[in-house]
N, C-alpha and C positions, 0 to 999 in steps of 0.2 A: 690651678693653672701655672701651672710652669712659668721658668722665667724666659721663655722665645722670643728672642727678639723677631718681633713682628714687620716686617717690611710695604711701604704697602705697597699690592700688588697694579697698584694703576697712576697715571702723573691726572692727576684732577684740582681747578681751582676751587673746588666745595673743598669747604673744612669740615672735619670728620672724625669719630671718635669711634678708636674701636673697644666696643663692651666689653671684652675678656679682660680688657688692661683697667679699667676704670671699677664695675660693679663689684659691691661686697656683703651686696645682702646674700647671705645663704640659702633663698628660697628661689632663688633666681641662678638656672641652671645654662647654661652656656656650654655647647661645645667649640673644641676647636680656636679660633684667634682672628679671626676675619670677619665677622660682626660685623655693621658698623652703624653707627644713628650719624644722619646726615647733618650737614649744618646747625652743630647745637650753638645757637647763640644764644637757647634758654640755660638753663641748669645743668643740664644732660640727662641722659638717659632713664638712668637710676632715681632718679629727682625728680624728672617731670616726666618723661616719656609711662610707667612704671605706677600707677593709682592702686590705693588700698593694700600697701602690699605691707605685711608686719617684719619686721627686721630681724625678729628673734627666730631662731632656731625651730622648725615643727617639733613636736615632740605626741605619742599618742593620748596623752590626756588635754592638749592646746593642739589641736593638727591643721596645717596651717596649706592651703593649697596653692599647690608649688608652677613656678615658669619657667618653662622647656626649650629652650633657644637653640637651634642650630648650625653650620657652620658656613660662610659665606650671607648670610640674609641682610637684607640692605633694609633699613627701617629711613622713612625719609621722618623731615623736620617736624616737629609741636605731634606725630602720633602718639595714641595714646593704648595701653593695653590698661584694659580694667581687673582689678583681681576680686574675685569676689567670698573670699574668709573671714573677711570683716567686713565689708560693703552692706552684701544683701539683704537686704527687709523682709523679715514675713509680712507675706497679700492675702496671706489664707486664715490671718488674724482679724479680728477689728483694725487693729492700730500697726498703721502700717510702723509707728514711733517707735524707737528700737529703747524701753524705758529698761534692758539689761541686756544682757550679753547673748538667751535665747533668741532674738530677733536678728542676729547674724547666722545666715545659711551658706555654709561653705556650694559649692560649686563641684568643684573638682577642678583637678590639675589645668593648667592653657599649654597649648606646644604649638609654638612655630617651628616647621621642618626646614632640612636645608634647602638653599639656596630660595627663600622664600623674599620677595621685591612690597613689602609697607610701604604705602603713600604717604606724602602730607597730611598730616591731618585726619589721618582715618583713626579707626576706632576696635578695637580688637576685646571681644565682650566674655566675663568673665567662661571659665570652660571649652571654650573654644578651642577643635584642632586644625591648623591648616597645614596642609600634604607637602609634600618635595616642592618647591616650583614653583609655590600659588604665587599669586600676583592681587594687590591689594589696591581696588583704585582710589585717588584720593579724594578725602569725604565723605569713602563709604563708613560703614557702621557694620561689624558684620559681628552676625549670630547665632550662627549653626556652622557647622567646621565642614573645610571647603580642600575638595580635590585637589593630587597633585597636578601641578603643572596650570592648574584655573585661573581664571582672572576672573575675583567678580567687582561688584559698581553699584555703591545707589545705599538707601537710607529703605529697609534693611538688605545688606548688601544681599544680590544675588548671581550665579555665575550669568555672564553674559558672553565669554567662549574659551576655548580651551588653545592652549597654545600649541599643541602639537595631536596631528590625530590618534587617534586610541591606541594605533600599533606601535606608531613612537614615544608614546607616554607607555606604554608598557614594557619597552624597550627599555628607556631609561630608565625606570625604576630599577630592571634587573641589571646594568650596570653599577650601582649601587658608586657610583660619581663621589660622593660625597662620607664616605669610608676609608678613599685612599686618601695615604698620607698626602696631607697638603701640600707639600714640596713637589707632589705628582700631579695634584692639580693645580696649580702655578704653574708649570712644565705646560700644560694641555689648553693651555688660554688661545691659543688661536685657534682649537678644535672648539672650544667652548663658546667661543664670538664667532656661533652659525650655528645655520639649522640640519648638516650633516649628519643625523645621530648614526648610522655603518659606520660614516670614518671616525666616528670619535670612537667608538665600540672596536673599531683596529688598533686605532693610536691607544686606545688602553692598553689592548696584549700586547703591545708593541715595547707601552714602558714597562709592564709588569713580566719582561718574557728574559 
């Protein structure tokens, strides 16, 4: 990660941790600089939010499930991301007790897309993928993939609605907002703080032109 100085894009009373500046685990991969963990009165994102993840690099002999986090992701206080490679036990055997490491079952990588919002005390289970702009309600337990710009809630979490109509979501994904330079994204904050997708597209075209 580069040593780019990150200025807070918002003025807010809440304490938060820019996780790209604090996370050291080689199995956590963070895109960009602006994803944050909110109100970190605990020991911080890597220590408290990400559970059961080895801190040694993955190898061919000892593969470890990876965690991928996009840019501009908001993690609420005390949320949990469960990682599977050294946590799941065999339920197809007679004993679920881990007598040796054969009992631990890799699940696959966990991916949290750009612009997601994970509510306070929500739990993301192993191997789940959250699409761009997905929202996870407070206290939800996510056991399955979440489509882009969907809002999920409950235990287990289910889609309660989408943030925008299907045609607008398709257009938002085509714009690839979060692939733009971070400084361009910050310049567009007024357009991002609204629901006019066409106006946003015009703004992006103007900035890139």
